[in-house]
C-alpha positions in Angstrom: -16.8 -2.5 -0.2 -13.9 -4.9 -0.7 -15.1 -8.4 -1.3 -13.9 -10.9 1.3 -10.3 -11.6 0.4 -9.4 -15.3 0.1 -5.8 -15.2 1.1 -3.4 -18.1 1.6 -1.8 -18.6 5.0 1.5 -17.3 3.5 -0.3 -14.1 2.3 -2.1 -13.7 5.6 1.2 -14.0 7.5 3.0 -11.6 5.2 0.3 -9.0 5.5 0.1 -9.4 9.2 3.8 -8.8 9.6 3.5 -5.6 7.5 0.4 -4.5 9.5 2.1 -5.2 12.9 5.4 -3.4 11.9 3.5 -0.4 10.7 1.3 -0.3 13.8 4.4 -0.4 16.0 5.9 2.4 13.9 8.9 0.1 13.2 9.5 1.6 9.8 12.7 -0.4 8.9 10.9 -3.6 9.7 7.8 -2.4 7.8 9.9 -1.7 4.7 11.2 -5.3 4.8 7.7 -6.6 5.5 6.3 -4.6 2.6 8.7 -6.2 0.2 7.8 -9.7 1.5 4.1 -9.0 1.3 4.4 -7.8 -2.2 6.1 -11.0 -3.2 3.6 -13.2 -1.2 0.3 -11.9 -2.5 -0.9 -13.6 -5.7 -4.4 -12.1 -6.3 -5.8 -8.6 -6.6 -7.5 -8.6 -3.2 -4.1 -9.2 -1.5 -2.4 -6.6 -3.7 -5.1 -4.1 -2.8 -4.7 -4.8 0.9 -0.9 -4.4 0.6 -1.3 -1.2 -1.4 -3.5 0.3 1.4 -0.8 -0.5 4.0 1.9 0.8 1.7 0.1 4.1 1.3 -0.2 4.4 5.1 3.5 3.6 5.4 4.4 6.2 2.8 2.3 8.8 4.5 3.7 8.2 7.9 7.3 8.3 6.6 6.8 11.2 4.2 7.9 9.0 1.3 6.1 10.5 -1.8 7.4 7.8 -4.2 6.1 5.1 -2.0 2.7 6.8 -1.8 2.5 7.2 -5.5 3.4 3.6 -6.1 0.8 2.5 -3.6 -1.9 4.6 -5.3 -1.0 3.2 -8.7 -1.2 -0.4 -7.2 -4.5 0.2 -5.5 -6.1 1.7 -8.6 -4.6 -1.0 -10.7 -6.5 -3.7 -8.9 -9.8 -2.2 -9.8 -11.1 -2.9 -6.2 -11.0 0.6 -4.8 -14.5 1.9 -4.2 -15.6 4.6 -6.6 -15.3 7.5 -4.1 -11.9 6.2 -2.9 -10.7 5.9 -6.6 -11.5 9.6 -7.1 -9.8 10.5 -3.9 -6.7 8.4 -4.8 -6.5 9.9 -8.2 -6.7 13.4 -6.8 -4.0 12.6 -4.3 -1.9 11.1 -7.0 -2.2 14.3 -9.0 -1.2 16.5 -6.0 1.8 14.3 -5.2 3.0 14.5 -8.8 3.6 18.2 -8.2 5.8 17.6 -5.1 9.4 18.2 -6.0 11.7 15.2 -5.6 14.1 15.6 -2.6 17.6 16.7 -3.5 20.6 14.8 -2.3 
């Protein structure tokens, strides 16, 4: 279980904008909000929350690179529960075998 995150108002607002844009399926706004949220969060609890939302965004948009970055970020915080860490690591390994899109 993730410990209760102590987030500043700026962090809370940035994460809320990301969550709202993702929930509305406004992916261009979500991409902008993701960058803002990444800059706003200062501690690992915030980084973990942003990485979870980033993974969701990457999944919904089919963006493998975004998903892999999110998994690395989530695992890097050390806050993912043990079972989730194993699942994330397995997903990361599967995604690594997906060929990059050609232009």
